[in-house]
CHARMM internal coordinates of N, CA and C (Angstrom, degrees):
IC EDIT
DIST 1 N 1 CA 1.4344
DIST 1 CA 1 C 1.5269
ANGL 1 N 1 CA 1 C 108.61
DIST 1 C 2 N 1.2895
ANGL 1 CA 1 C 2 N 115.77
DIHE 1 N 1 CA 1 C 2 N 136.07
DIST 2 N 2 CA 1.4661
ANGL 1 C 2 N 2 CA 122.24
DIHE 1 CA 1 C 2 N 2 CA 177.21
DIST 2 CA 2 C 1.5219
ANGL 2 N 2 CA 2 C 108.80
DIHE 1 C 2 N 2 CA 2 C -80.38
DIST 2 C 3 N 1.3400
ANGL 2 CA 2 C 3 N 115.66
DIHE 2 N 2 CA 2 C 3 N 118.82
DIST 3 N 3 CA 1.4614
ANGL 2 C 3 N 3 CA 120.20
DIHE 2 CA 2 C 3 N 3 CA -177.63
DIST 3 CA 3 C 1.5157
ANGL 3 N 3 CA 3 C 112.39
DIHE 2 C 3 N 3 CA 3 C -99.42
DIST 3 C 4 N 1.3375
ANGL 3 CA 3 C 4 N 116.45
DIHE 3 N 3 CA 3 C 4 N -31.60
DIST 4 N 4 CA 1.4654
ANGL 3 C 4 N 4 CA 119.79
DIHE 3 CA 3 C 4 N 4 CA -179.72
DIST 4 CA 4 C 1.5236
ANGL 4 N 4 CA 4 C 109.30
DIHE 3 C 4 N 4 CA 4 C -153.83
DIST 4 C 5 N 1.3198
ANGL 4 CA 4 C 5 N 114.92
DIHE 4 N 4 CA 4 C 5 N 162.47
DIST 5 N 5 CA 1.4531
ANGL 4 C 5 N 5 CA 121.80
DIHE 4 CA 4 C 5 N 5 CA 179.09
DIST 5 CA 5 C 1.5235
ANGL 5 N 5 CA 5 C 108.19
DIHE 4 C 5 N 5 CA 5 C -147.46
DIST 5 C 6 N 1.3252
ANGL 5 CA 5 C 6 N 116.01
DIHE 5 N 5 CA 5 C 6 N 121.95
DIST 6 N 6 CA 1.4558
ANGL 5 C 6 N 6 CA 121.40
DIHE 5 CA 5 C 6 N 6 CA 177.44
DIST 6 CA 6 C 1.5167
ANGL 6 N 6 CA 6 C 107.82
DIHE 5 C 6 N 6 CA 6 C -110.56
DIST 6 C 7 N 1.3208
ANGL 6 CA 6 C 7 N 116.36
DIHE 6 N 6 CA 6 C 7 N 126.64
DIST 7 N 7 CA 1.4631
ANGL 6 C 7 N 7 CA 122.29
DIHE 6 CA 6 C 7 N 7 CA -176.05
DIST 7 CA 7 C 1.5226
ANGL 7 N 7 CA 7 C 108.73
DIHE 6 C 7 N 7 CA 7 C -124.47
DIST 7 C 8 N 1.3105
ANGL 7 CA 7 C 8 N 115.52
DIHE 7 N 7 CA 7 C 8 N 132.25
DIST 8 N 8 CA 1.4684
ANGL 7 C 8 N 8 CA 120.85
DIHE 7 CA 7 C 8 N 8 CA 176.42
DIST 8 CA 8 C 1.5167
ANGL 8 N 8 CA 8 C 109.07
DIHE 7 C 8 N 8 CA 8 C -132.78
DIST 8 C 9 N 1.3276
ANGL 8 CA 8 C 9 N 117.01
DIHE 8 N 8 CA 8 C 9 N 126.55
DIST 9 N 9 CA 1.4642
ANGL 8 C 9 N 9 CA 123.82
DIHE 8 CA 8 C 9 N 9 CA 176.82
DIST 9 CA 9 C 1.5288
ANGL 9 N 9 CA 9 C 113.28
DIHE 8 C 9 N 9 CA 9 C 50.35
DIST 9 C 10 N 1.3166
ANGL 9 CA 9 C 10 N 116.35
DIHE 9 N 9 CA 9 C 10 N 52.56
DIST 10 N 10 CA 1.4606
ANGL 9 C 10 N 10 CA 122.27
DIHE 9 CA 9 C 10 N 10 CA 177.29
DIST 10 CA 10 C 1.5179
ANGL 10 N 10 CA 10 C 108.40
DIHE 9 C 10 N 10 CA 10 C -124.42
DIST 10 C 11 N 1.3011
ANGL 10 CA 10 C 11 N 117.14
DIHE 10 N 10 CA 10 C 11 N 115.85
DIST 11 N 11 CA 1.4684
ANGL 10 C 11 N 11 CA 125.42
DIHE 10 CA 10 C 11 N 11 CA -177.37
DIST 11 CA 11 C 1.5260
ANGL 11 N 11 CA 11 C 110.55
DIHE 10 C 11 N 11 CA 11 C 45.60
DIST 11 C 12 N 1.3147
ANGL 11 CA 11 C 12 N 118.63
DIHE 11 N 11 CA 11 C 12 N -116.95
DIST 12 N 12 CA 1.4683
ANGL 11 C 12 N 12 CA 121.00
DIHE 11 CA 11 C 12 N 12 CA -175.99
DIST 12 CA 12 C 1.5222
ANGL 12 N 12 CA 12 C 112.91
DIHE 11 C 12 N 12 CA 12 C -82.63
DIST 12 C 13 N 1.3273
ANGL 12 CA 12 C 13 N 117.91
DIHE 12 N 12 CA 12 C 13 N -4.53
DIST 13 N 13 CA 1.4617
ANGL 12 C 13 N 13 CA 122.02
DIHE 12 CA 12 C 13 N 13 CA -176.32
DIST 13 CA 13 C 1.5278
ANGL 13 N 13 CA 13 C 110.70
DIHE 12 C 13 N 13 CA 13 C -99.04
DIST 13 C 14 N 1.3163
ANGL 13 CA 13 C 14 N 116.44
DIHE 13 N 13 CA 13 C 14 N 111.91
DIST 14 N 14 CA 1.4698
ANGL 13 C 14 N 14 CA 120.46
DIHE 13 CA 13 C 14 N 14 CA 174.53
DIST 14 CA 14 C 1.5153
ANGL 14 N 14 CA 14 C 110.26
DIHE 13 C 14 N 14 CA 14 C -79.10
DIST 14 C 15 N 1.3330
ANGL 14 CA 14 C 15 N 115.93
DIHE 14 N 14 CA 14 C 15 N -42.35
DIST 15 N 15 CA 1.4574
ANGL 14 C 15 N 15 CA 121.66
DIHE 14 CA 14 C 15 N 15 CA -179.01
DIST 15 CA 15 C 1.5273
ANGL 15 N 15 CA 15 C 108.19
DIHE 14 C 15 N 15 CA 15 C -160.47
DIST 15 C 16 N 1.3206
ANGL 15 CA 15 C 16 N 116.50
DIHE 15 N 15 CA 15 C 16 N 112.91
DIST 16 N 16 CA 1.4644
ANGL 15 C 16 N 16 CA 120.35
DIHE 15 CA 15 C 16 N 16 CA -179.51
DIST 16 CA 16 C 1.5169
ANGL 16 N 16 CA 16 C 109.49
DIHE 15 C 16 N 16 CA 16 C -138.26
DIST 16 C 17 N 1.3105
ANGL 16 CA 16 C 17 N 116.15
DIHE 16 N 16 CA 16 C 17 N 135.82
DIST 17 N 17 CA 1.4587
ANGL 16 C 17 N 17 CA 122.24
DIHE 16 CA 16 C 17 N 17 CA 177.32
DIST 17 CA 17 C 1.5209
ANGL 17 N 17 CA 17 C 106.89
DIHE 16 C 17 N 17 CA 17 C -127.16
DIST 17 C 18 N 1.3222
ANGL 17 CA 17 C 18 N 116.26
DIHE 17 N 17 CA 17 C 18 N 104.87
DIST 18 N 18 CA 1.4590
ANGL 17 C 18 N 18 CA 121.50
DIHE 17 CA 17 C 18 N 18 CA -174.53
DIST 18 CA 18 C 1.5214
ANGL 18 N 18 CA 18 C 110.58
DIHE 17 C 18 N 18 CA 18 C -106.33
DIST 18 C 19 N 1.3134
ANGL 18 CA 18 C 19 N 116.44
DIHE 18 N 18 CA 18 C 19 N 137.82
DIST 19 N 19 CA 1.4634
ANGL 18 C 19 N 19 CA 123.31
DIHE 18 CA 18 C 19 N 19 CA 175.65
DIST 19 CA 19 C 1.5251
ANGL 19 N 19 CA 19 C 107.24
DIHE 18 C 19 N 19 CA 19 C -117.84
DIST 19 C 20 N 1.3268
ANGL 19 CA 19 C 20 N 116.24
DIHE 19 N 19 CA 19 C 20 N 131.30
DIST 20 N 20 CA 1.4553
ANGL 19 C 20 N 20 CA 120.81
DIHE 19 CA 19 C 20 N 20 CA -178.22
DIST 20 CA 20 C 1.5235
ANGL 20 N 20 CA 20 C 110.79
DIHE 19 C 20 N 20 CA 20 C -107.06
DIST 20 C 21 N 1.3149
ANGL 20 CA 20 C 21 N 115.90
DIHE 20 N 20 CA 20 C 21 N 146.40
DIST 21 N 21 CA 1.4625
ANGL 20 C 21 N 21 CA 122.44
DIHE 20 CA 20 C 21 N 21 CA 177.38
DIST 21 CA 21 C 1.5172
ANGL 21 N 21 CA 21 C 109.50
DIHE 20 C 21 N 21 CA 21 C -90.24
DIST 21 C 22 N 1.3196
ANGL 21 CA 21 C 22 N 116.05
DIHE 21 N 21 CA 21 C 22 N 165.42
DIST 22 N 22 CA 1.4655
ANGL 21 C 22 N 22 CA 120.09
DIHE 21 CA 21 C 22 N 22 CA 173.41
DIST 22 CA 22 C 1.5224
ANGL 22 N 22 CA 22 C 108.02
DIHE 21 C 22 N 22 CA 22 C -68.90
DIST 22 C 23 N 1.3009
ANGL 22 CA 22 C 23 N 116.74
DIHE 22 N 22 CA 22 C 23 N 148.04
DIST 23 N 23 CA 1.4573
ANGL 22 C 23 N 23 CA 120.14
DIHE 22 CA 22 C 23 N 23 CA 179.09
DIST 23 CA 23 C 1.5124
ANGL 23 N 23 CA 23 C 111.95
DIHE 22 C 23 N 23 CA 23 C 87.66
DIST 23 C 24 N 1.2944
ANGL 23 CA 23 C 24 N 116.07
DIHE 23 N 23 CA 23 C 24 N -140.88
DIST 24 N 24 CA 1.4564
ANGL 23 C 24 N 24 CA 123.07
DIHE 23 CA 23 C 24 N 24 CA -174.07
DIST 24 CA 24 C 1.5245
ANGL 24 N 24 CA 24 C 111.30
DIHE 23 C 24 N 24 CA 24 C -89.94
DIST 24 C 25 N 1.3400
ANGL 24 CA 24 C 25 N 116.18
DIHE 24 N 24 CA 24 C 25 N 130.14
DIST 25 N 25 CA 1.4608
ANGL 24 C 25 N 25 CA 122.61
DIHE 24 CA 24 C 25 N 25 CA 173.48
DIST 25 CA 25 C 1.5199
ANGL 25 N 25 CA 25 C 107.21
DIHE 24 C 25 N 25 CA 25 C -118.08
DIST 25 C 26 N 1.3138
ANGL 25 CA 25 C 26 N 117.02
DIHE 25 N 25 CA 25 C 26 N 136.33
DIST 26 N 26 CA 1.4584
ANGL 25 C 26 N 26 CA 122.54
DIHE 25 CA 25 C 26 N 26 CA -177.04
DIST 26 CA 26 C 1.5236
ANGL 26 N 26 CA 26 C 108.53
DIHE 25 C 26 N 26 CA 26 C -114.29
DIST 26 C 27 N 1.3314
ANGL 26 CA 26 C 27 N 115.49
DIHE 26 N 26 CA 26 C 27 N 130.52
DIST 27 N 27 CA 1.4623
ANGL 26 C 27 N 27 CA 121.45
DIHE 26 CA 26 C 27 N 27 CA 178.03
DIST 27 CA 27 C 1.5235
ANGL 27 N 27 CA 27 C 107.18
DIHE 26 C 27 N 27 CA 27 C -109.32
DIST 27 C 28 N 1.3245
ANGL 27 CA 27 C 28 N 116.49
DIHE 27 N 27 CA 27 C 28 N 121.21
DIST 28 N 28 CA 1.4548
ANGL 27 C 28 N 28 CA 122.32
DIHE 27 CA 27 C 28 N 28 CA -175.75
DIST 28 CA 28 C 1.5198
ANGL 28 N 28 CA 28 C 108.69
DIHE 27 C 28 N 28 CA 28 C -125.04
DIST 28 C 29 N 1.3307
ANGL 28 CA 28 C 29 N 116.29
DIHE 28 N 28 CA 28 C 29 N 138.45
DIST 29 N 29 CA 1.4557
ANGL 28 C 29 N 29 CA 120.14
DIHE 28 CA 28 C 29 N 29 CA 176.17
DIST 29 CA 29 C 1.5203
ANGL 29 N 29 CA 29 C 110.49
DIHE 28 C 29 N 29 CA 29 C -179.29
DIST 29 C 30 N 1.3080
ANGL 29 CA 29 C 30 N 115.23
DIHE 29 N 29 CA 29 C 30 N 166.39
DIST 30 N 30 CA 1.4637
ANGL 29 C 30 N 30 CA 121.19
DIHE 29 CA 29 C 30 N 30 CA 178.58
DIST 30 CA 30 C 1.5321
ANGL 30 N 30 CA 30 C 110.44
DIHE 29 C 30 N 30 CA 30 C -70.83
DIST 30 C 31 N 1.3238
ANGL 30 CA 30 C 31 N 115.36
DIHE 30 N 30 CA 30 C 31 N 165.84
DIST 31 N 31 CA 1.4678
ANGL 30 C 31 N 31 CA 119.89
DIHE 30 CA 30 C 31 N 31 CA 176.33
DIST 31 CA 31 C 1.5222
ANGL 31 N 31 CA 31 C 110.48
DIHE 30 C 31 N 31 CA 31 C -58.87
DIST 31 C 32 N 1.3294
ANGL 31 CA 31 C 32 N 115.55
DIHE 31 N 31 CA 31 C 32 N 140.20
DIST 32 N 32 CA 1.4579
ANGL 31 C 32 N 32 CA 120.97
DIHE 31 CA 31 C 32 N 32 CA 176.18
DIST 32 CA 32 C 1.5171
ANGL 32 N 32 CA 32 C 115.08
DIHE 31 C 32 N 32 CA 32 C 82.03
DIST 32 C 33 N 1.3362
ANGL 32 CA 32 C 33 N 117.64
DIHE 32 N 32 CA 32 C 33 N 11.89
DIST 33 N 33 CA 1.4628
ANGL 32 C 33 N 33 CA 119.45
DIHE 32 CA 32 C 33 N 33 CA -178.25
DIST 33 CA 33 C 1.5211
ANGL 33 N 33 CA 33 C 113.38
DIHE 32 C 33 N 33 CA 33 C -95.96
DIST 33 C 34 N 1.3480
ANGL 33 CA 33 C 34 N 118.11
DIHE 33 N 33 CA 33 C 34 N -4.93
DIST 34 N 34 CA 1.4643
ANGL 33 C 34 N 34 CA 120.66
DIHE 33 CA 33 C 34 N 34 CA 174.15
DIST 34 CA 34 C 1.5131
ANGL 34 N 34 CA 34 C 116.17
DIHE 33 C 34 N 34 CA 34 C 104.96
DIST 34 C 35 N 1.3264
ANGL 34 CA 34 C 35 N 118.02
DIHE 34 N 34 CA 34 C 35 N 13.95
DIST 35 N 35 CA 1.4733
ANGL 34 C 35 N 35 CA 120.03
DIHE 34 CA 34 C 35 N 35 CA -179.44
DIST 35 CA 35 C 1.5198
ANGL 35 N 35 CA 35 C 111.45
DIHE 34 C 35 N 35 CA 35 C -59.29
DIST 35 C 36 N 1.3105
ANGL 35 CA 35 C 36 N 118.16
DIHE 35 N 35 CA 35 C 36 N -46.04
DIST 36 N 36 CA 1.4572
ANGL 35 C 36 N 36 CA 121.75
DIHE 35 CA 35 C 36 N 36 CA -179.59
DIST 36 CA 36 C 1.5259
ANGL 36 N 36 CA 36 C 110.93
DIHE 35 C 36 N 36 CA 36 C -65.20
DIST 36 C 37 N 1.3196
ANGL 36 CA 36 C 37 N 117.38
DIHE 36 N 36 CA 36 C 37 N -35.85
DIST 37 N 37 CA 1.4630
ANGL 36 C 37 N 37 CA 120.99
DIHE 36 CA 36 C 37 N 37 CA 178.19
DIST 37 CA 37 C 1.5263
ANGL 37 N 37 CA 37 C 110.50
DIHE 36 C 37 N 37 CA 37 C -63.42
DIST 37 C 38 N 1.3315
ANGL 37 CA 37 C 38 N 117.16
DIHE 37 N 37 CA 37 C 38 N -34.95
DIST 38 N 38 CA 1.4645
ANGL 37 C 38 N 38 CA 120.63
DIHE 37 CA 37 C 38 N 38 CA 177.37
DIST 38 CA 38 C 1.5256
ANGL 38 N 38 CA 38 C 111.49
DIHE 37 C 38 N 38 CA 38 C -64.13
DIST 38 C 39 N 1.3130
ANGL 38 CA 38 C 39 N 117.26
DIHE 38 N 38 CA 38 C 39 N -30.38
DIST 39 N 39 CA 1.4592
ANGL 38 C 39 N 39 CA 120.94
DIHE 38 CA 38 C 39 N 39 CA 177.88
DIST 39 CA 39 C 1.5249
ANGL 39 N 39 CA 39 C 111.75
DIHE 38 C 39 N 39 CA 39 C -81.78
DIST 39 C 40 N 1.3208
ANGL 39 CA 39 C 40 N 117.05
DIHE 39 N 39 CA 39 C 40 N -39.48
DIST 40 N 40 CA 1.4650
ANGL 39 C 40 N 40 CA 121.28
DIHE 39 CA 39 C 40 N 40 CA -176.77
DIST 40 CA 40 C 1.5267
ANGL 40 N 40 CA 40 C 113.22
DIHE 39 C 40 N 40 CA 40 C -72.24
DIST 40 C 41 N 1.3286
ANGL 40 CA 40 C 41 N 116.96
DIHE 40 N 40 CA 40 C 41 N -33.28
DIST 41 N 41 CA 1.4577
ANGL 40 C 41 N 41 CA 120.15
DIHE 40 CA 40 C 41 N 41 CA -176.96
DIST 41 CA 41 C 1.5268
ANGL 41 N 41 CA 41 C 112.43
DIHE 40 C 41 N 41 CA 41 C -62.39
DIST 41 C 42 N 1.3391
ANGL 41 CA 41 C 42 N 120.58
DIHE 41 N 41 CA 41 C 42 N -56.00
DIST 42 N 42 CA 1.4719
ANGL 41 C 42 N 42 CA 118.50
DIHE 41 CA 41 C 42 N 42 CA 179.29
DIST 42 CA 42 C 1.5296
ANGL 42 N 42 CA 42 C 112.36
DIHE 41 C 42 N 42 CA 42 C -64.56
DIST 42 C 43 N 1.3314
ANGL 42 CA 42 C 43 N 117.62
DIHE 42 N 42 CA 42 C 43 N -34.70
DIST 43 N 43 CA 1.4623
ANGL 42 C 43 N 43 CA 120.07
DIHE 42 CA 42 C 43 N 43 CA 177.15
DIST 43 CA 43 C 1.5265
ANGL 43 N 43 CA 43 C 110.47
DIHE 42 C 43 N 43 CA 43 C -59.98
DIST 43 C 44 N 1.3256
ANGL 43 CA 43 C 44 N 116.81
DIHE 43 N 43 CA 43 C 44 N -45.82
DIST 44 N 44 CA 1.4656
ANGL 43 C 44 N 44 CA 121.13
DIHE 43 CA 43 C 44 N 44 CA -179.33
DIST 44 CA 44 C 1.5185
ANGL 44 N 44 CA 44 C 111.58
DIHE 43 C 44 N 44 CA 44 C -63.27
DIST 44 C 45 N 1.3142
ANGL 44 CA 44 C 45 N 116.62
DIHE 44 N 44 CA 44 C 45 N -41.99
DIST 45 N 45 CA 1.4661
ANGL 44 C 45 N 45 CA 120.75
DIHE 44 CA 44 C 45 N 45 CA 179.66
DIST 45 CA 45 C 1.5250
ANGL 45 N 45 CA 45 C 110.50
DIHE 44 C 45 N 45 CA 45 C -64.11
DIST 45 C 46 N 1.3324
ANGL 45 CA 45 C 46 N 117.20
DIHE 45 N 45 CA 45 C 46 N -43.94
DIST 46 N 46 CA 1.4560
ANGL 45 C 46 N 46 CA 120.29
DIHE 45 CA 45 C 46 N 46 CA 179.63
DIST 46 CA 46 C 1.5224
ANGL 46 N 46 CA 46 C 111.46
DIHE 45 C 46 N 46 CA 46 C -67.11
DIST 46 C 47 N 1.3253
ANGL 46 CA 46 C 47 N 117.82
DIHE 46 N 46 CA 46 C 47 N -37.77
DIST 47 N 47 CA 1.4591
ANGL 46 C 47 N 47 CA 121.43
DIHE 46 CA 46 C 47 N 47 CA 178.81
DIST 47 CA 47 C 1.5246
ANGL 47 N 47 CA 47 C 110.69
DIHE 46 C 47 N 47 CA 47 C -65.78
DIST 47 C 48 N 1.3256
ANGL 47 CA 47 C 48 N 117.11
DIHE 47 N 47 CA 47 C 48 N -42.01
DIST 48 N 48 CA 1.4638
ANGL 47 C 48 N 48 CA 120.67
DIHE 47 CA 47 C 48 N 48 CA 178.25
DIST 48 CA 48 C 1.5229
ANGL 48 N 48 CA 48 C 110.73
DIHE 47 C 48 N 48 CA 48 C -65.26
DIST 48 C 49 N 1.3198
ANGL 48 CA 48 C 49 N 116.96
DIHE 48 N 48 CA 48 C 49 N -40.42
DIST 49 N 49 CA 1.4543
ANGL 48 C 49 N 49 CA 121.62
DIHE 48 CA 48 C 49 N 49 CA 179.07
DIST 49 CA 49 C 1.5316
ANGL 49 N 49 CA 49 C 110.66
DIHE 48 C 49 N 49 CA 49 C -63.34
DIST 49 C 50 N 1.3198
ANGL 49 CA 49 C 50 N 117.04
DIHE 49 N 49 CA 49 C 50 N -43.28
DIST 50 N 50 CA 1.4709
ANGL 49 C 50 N 50 CA 121.13
DIHE 49 CA 49 C 50 N 50 CA 178.45
DIST 50 CA 50 C 1.5181
ANGL 50 N 50 CA 50 C 110.90
DIHE 49 C 50 N 50 CA 50 C -64.09
DIST 50 C 51 N 1.3237
ANGL 50 CA 50 C 51 N 116.94
DIHE 50 N 50 CA 50 C 51 N -39.78
DIST 51 N 51 CA 1.4605
ANGL 50 C 51 N 51 CA 120.93
DIHE 50 CA 50 C 51 N 51 CA 179.20
DIST 51 CA 51 C 1.5308
ANGL 51 N 51 CA 51 C 110.65
DIHE 50 C 51 N 51 CA 51 C -64.76
DIST 51 C 52 N 1.3055
ANGL 51 CA 51 C 52 N 117.75
DIHE 51 N 51 CA 51 C 52 N -43.09
DIST 52 N 52 CA 1.4724
ANGL 51 C 52 N 52 CA 121.73
DIHE 51 CA 51 C 52 N 52 CA 177.63
DIST 52 CA 52 C 1.5183
ANGL 52 N 52 CA 52 C 110.60
DIHE 51 C 52 N 52 CA 52 C -63.04
DIST 52 C 53 N 1.3164
ANGL 52 CA 52 C 53 N 116.37
DIHE 52 N 52 CA 52 C 53 N -39.63
DIST 53 N 53 CA 1.4615
ANGL 52 C 53 N 53 CA 121.25
DIHE 52 CA 52 C 53 N 53 CA 179.14
DIST 53 CA 53 C 1.5276
ANGL 53 N 53 CA 53 C 110.91
DIHE 52 C 53 N 53 CA 53 C -62.98
DIST 53 C 54 N 1.3397
ANGL 53 CA 53 C 54 N 116.65
DIHE 53 N 53 CA 53 C 54 N -42.42
DIST 54 N 54 CA 1.4642
ANGL 53 C 54 N 54 CA 120.82
DIHE 53 CA 53 C 54 N 54 CA 178.10
DIST 54 CA 54 C 1.5278
ANGL 54 N 54 CA 54 C 111.16
DIHE 53 C 54 N 54 CA 54 C -63.65
DIST 54 C 55 N 1.3234
ANGL 54 CA 54 C 55 N 117.03
DIHE 54 N 54 CA 54 C 55 N -38.23
DIST 55 N 55 CA 1.4647
ANGL 54 C 55 N 55 CA 120.75
DIHE 54 CA 54 C 55 N 55 CA 179.11
DIST 55 CA 55 C 1.5283
ANGL 55 N 55 CA 55 C 110.66
DIHE 54 C 55 N 55 CA 55 C -63.69
DIST 55 C 56 N 1.3262
ANGL 55 CA 55 C 56 N 117.32
DIHE 55 N 55 CA 55 C 56 N -42.09
DIST 56 N 56 CA 1.4600
ANGL 55 C 56 N 56 CA 121.59
DIHE 55 CA 55 C 56 N 56 CA -178.44
DIST 56 CA 56 C 1.5203
ANGL 56 N 56 CA 56 C 112.38
DIHE 55 C 56 N 56 CA 56 C -71.26
DIST 56 C 57 N 1.3281
ANGL 56 CA 56 C 57 N 117.33
DIHE 56 N 56 CA 56 C 57 N -33.63
DIST 57 N 57 CA 1.4549
ANGL 56 C 57 N 57 CA 121.11
DIHE 56 CA 56 C 57 N 57 CA -174.36
DIST 57 CA 57 C 1.5199
ANGL 57 N 57 CA 57 C 115.01
DIHE 56 C 57 N 57 CA 57 C -96.23
DIST 57 C 58 N 1.2838
ANGL 57 CA 57 C 58 N 116.39
DIHE 57 N 57 CA 57 C 58 N 4.13
DIST 58 N 58 CA 1.4326
ANGL 57 C 58 N 58 CA 114.64
DIHE 57 CA 57 C 58 N 58 CA 173.12
DIST 58 CA 58 C 1.4309
ANGL 58 N 58 CA 58 C 119.33
DIHE 57 C 58 N 58 CA 58 C 133.75
END
COOR INIT
IC SEED 1 N 1 CA 1 C
IC BUILD
């Protein structure tokens, strides 16, 4: 489970420190404020981590 996310100099985020609650978290904002980037960033990190793990394990 993702508990927190710290972002520095990534797209529209100069400096953001997000803390997530257990269960459902809702991200709300106007168009162009970076909501989709908040979803893509942890997904990309987890995908890269899984790929590296597969390379090391066989």
